[in-house]
C-alpha positions as CSV (number, residue, x, y, z in Angstrom):
1,M,3.8,47.3,-59.5
2,L,6.4,49.0,-57.3
3,M,6.8,52.7,-56.7
4,Q,9.8,54.0,-58.6
5,P,11.5,57.3,-57.7
6,E,11.6,58.6,-61.3
7,K,7.9,58.0,-61.7
8,A,6.5,59.0,-58.3
9,A,5.2,62.2,-56.8
10,L,3.8,62.9,-53.3
11,M,0.4,64.7,-52.8
12,V,-0.3,66.0,-49.3
13,I,-4.0,66.7,-49.2
14,D,-5.5,69.4,-46.9
15,I,-3.5,68.9,-43.7
16,Q,-4.7,72.4,-42.6
17,E,-4.6,74.4,-39.4
18,K,-8.3,74.4,-38.6
19,L,-9.0,70.8,-39.9
20,V,-6.3,68.9,-38.0
21,P,-8.0,69.3,-34.5
22,A,-11.2,67.9,-35.9
23,I,-9.6,64.7,-37.3
24,D,-9.4,61.5,-35.2
25,Q,-5.8,61.4,-34.1
26,G,-5.0,64.5,-36.1
27,D,-1.8,65.3,-34.4
28,T,-0.4,61.8,-35.0
29,L,-1.4,62.0,-38.6
30,A,0.4,65.4,-39.0
31,A,3.6,63.9,-37.4
32,R,3.5,60.9,-39.7
33,A,3.0,63.3,-42.7
34,G,6.1,65.1,-41.6
35,W,8.0,61.9,-41.5
36,L,6.8,60.9,-45.0
37,I,7.5,64.4,-46.5
38,Q,11.1,64.4,-45.1
39,A,11.9,61.0,-46.3
40,C,10.5,61.8,-49.8
41,Q,12.5,65.0,-49.9
42,I,15.7,63.0,-49.3
43,L,14.6,60.6,-52.1
44,G,14.0,63.5,-54.5
45,I,10.3,62.9,-54.8
46,P,8.4,66.1,-55.8
47,T,5.7,67.1,-53.3
48,L,2.5,69.1,-53.7
49,F,0.4,70.4,-50.9
50,T,-3.3,71.1,-51.5
51,E,-5.5,73.4,-49.4
52,Q,-9.3,73.1,-49.3
53,Y,-10.9,76.6,-48.9
54,P,-8.0,78.0,-46.9
55,R,-10.0,81.2,-46.0
56,G,-12.1,78.9,-43.8
57,L,-9.8,76.0,-42.9
58,G,-6.5,77.8,-42.7
59,H,-3.3,76.9,-44.5
60,T,-1.3,73.7,-44.5
61,L,0.5,73.3,-41.2
62,P,3.7,75.4,-41.5
63,A,5.6,72.6,-39.8
64,L,4.9,70.5,-43.0
65,T,5.6,73.1,-45.7
66,R,8.8,74.0,-44.0
67,L,10.1,70.5,-44.8
68,T,10.4,71.3,-48.5
69,E,12.8,73.8,-50.0
70,R,10.2,75.6,-52.2
71,P,6.7,74.4,-51.1
72,E,4.3,74.0,-53.9
73,V,0.8,74.7,-52.6
74,A,-2.4,74.5,-54.7
75,K,-5.6,76.1,-53.3
76,K,-9.0,74.5,-54.2
77,V,-12.7,74.6,-53.6
78,H,-13.4,71.3,-55.3
79,F,-13.1,68.4,-53.0
80,S,-11.0,66.6,-55.6
81,A,-7.5,68.1,-56.3
82,V,-7.9,66.8,-59.9
83,A,-11.2,68.6,-60.5
84,G,-9.7,71.6,-58.8
85,G,-6.9,71.7,-61.4
86,C,-4.2,71.3,-58.8
87,L,-1.9,69.0,-60.6
88,P,1.2,70.9,-61.8
89,R,2.1,70.6,-65.4
90,H,5.6,69.3,-64.5
91,W,3.9,66.2,-63.0
92,Q,2.7,65.0,-66.4
93,D,5.6,62.6,-66.6
94,R,4.9,61.3,-63.1
95,S,2.7,58.2,-63.6
96,Q,2.6,57.3,-59.9
97,V,1.0,59.4,-57.2
98,I,1.5,58.7,-53.5
99,V,-1.4,60.3,-51.5
100,C,-1.8,61.2,-47.9
101,G,-3.9,63.7,-46.0
102,M,-7.5,64.4,-45.0
103,E,-10.3,63.6,-45.1
104,T,-10.0,60.1,-46.3
105,H,-13.6,59.7,-47.3
106,V,-14.0,63.1,-49.0
107,C,-11.0,65.0,-50.5
108,V,-8.6,62.1,-50.5
109,L,-11.2,59.7,-51.9
110,Q,-12.4,62.0,-54.7
111,T,-8.8,62.9,-55.7
112,V,-7.8,59.2,-55.8
113,L,-10.8,58.2,-57.8
114,E,-10.1,60.9,-60.4
115,L,-6.3,60.1,-60.5
116,L,-7.2,56.5,-61.2
117,H,-9.6,57.6,-63.9
118,D,-6.8,59.6,-65.5
119,G,-4.6,56.5,-65.7
120,K,-2.3,57.2,-62.7
121,E,-1.0,54.5,-60.4
122,V,-2.1,55.6,-57.0
123,F,-0.7,54.6,-53.6
124,V,-2.7,55.7,-50.6
125,V,-0.6,55.8,-47.4
126,A,-3.0,54.3,-44.9
127,D,-1.2,55.4,-41.8
128,V,-1.1,59.0,-43.1
129,V,-4.8,59.5,-44.0
130,G,-7.5,60.5,-41.5
131,S,-11.1,61.5,-41.1
132,R,-13.2,62.8,-38.3
133,T,-14.2,59.2,-37.5
134,E,-12.4,56.0,-37.9
135,E,-15.4,54.5,-39.6
136,N,-15.2,57.1,-42.4
137,R,-11.5,56.5,-42.7
138,Q,-12.0,52.8,-43.1
139,L,-14.8,53.2,-45.6
140,G,-12.7,55.6,-47.7
141,L,-9.8,53.2,-47.7
142,A,-12.0,50.3,-48.7
143,R,-13.6,52.2,-51.6
144,M,-10.2,53.4,-52.9
145,R,-8.8,49.8,-52.7
146,D,-11.9,48.5,-54.5
147,A,-11.4,51.1,-57.2
148,G,-7.8,50.0,-57.8
149,A,-5.6,52.1,-55.5
150,Q,-2.8,50.4,-53.7
151,I,-3.1,50.8,-49.9
152,V,0.4,51.1,-48.4
153,S,2.2,52.3,-45.3
154,R,4.9,54.9,-44.9
155,E,7.6,52.2,-44.6
156,M,6.4,50.5,-47.7
157,V,6.7,53.8,-49.6
158,V,10.2,54.5,-48.4
159,F,11.6,51.0,-48.9
160,E,10.2,50.7,-52.4
161,L,11.5,54.2,-53.4
162,M,15.0,53.3,-52.0
163,Q,15.0,50.1,-53.9
164,Q,18.1,48.7,-52.2
165,A,20.2,48.7,-49.0
166,G,23.9,49.7,-48.8
167,T,23.6,53.1,-50.4
168,D,24.3,56.4,-48.7
169,T,20.6,57.2,-49.1
170,F,19.6,54.0,-47.3
171,K,22.0,54.8,-44.4
172,T,20.6,58.3,-44.0
173,I,17.0,57.2,-44.1
174,S,17.6,54.2,-41.9
175,K,19.3,56.3,-39.3
176,Q,16.9,59.2,-39.4
177,F,13.6,57.4,-39.9
178,L,13.7,53.7,-39.4
179,V,15.7,53.3,-36.1
180,G,14.1,54.3,-32.9
181,E,10.7,55.7,-32.1
182,Q,8.4,56.7,-34.9
183,P,5.2,58.8,-34.8
């Protein structure tokens, strides 16, 4: 199963001001999330940001929400964005959900398991998920893979969504995201 732009949506889970410093390589994860969000915006992929208990953990990093024209942000207290009722109604026709964020073994994991239970095809971006420890990140990824999620990289997402070379979109993304140094 390939990701398809007309079926896909991007969910950015809990990349929040007070949580990022506690995450192993949190700054790198945030930079990679920015890369992914920007590329998805060029490809026309709808993006949702979730925030876990923002009163305590702060809001999504402003550097990330600024990358979308009208950021859609859902606040939650449930660890799962699905249980928290965060999925927008206009995502009902989106059968594929690309997931990134933190923490891999808590909010990302529980959201992914419930998305799978609801019949969604789920793609977890391994280089854009993080936990406080690498061990917990790896355990979360393994459990999601075992449950049926596809574990992918940022480049896999972008190339699958582009579908072909030689287009203006390919040239833009290639120049802006694929040539040179990446976070």
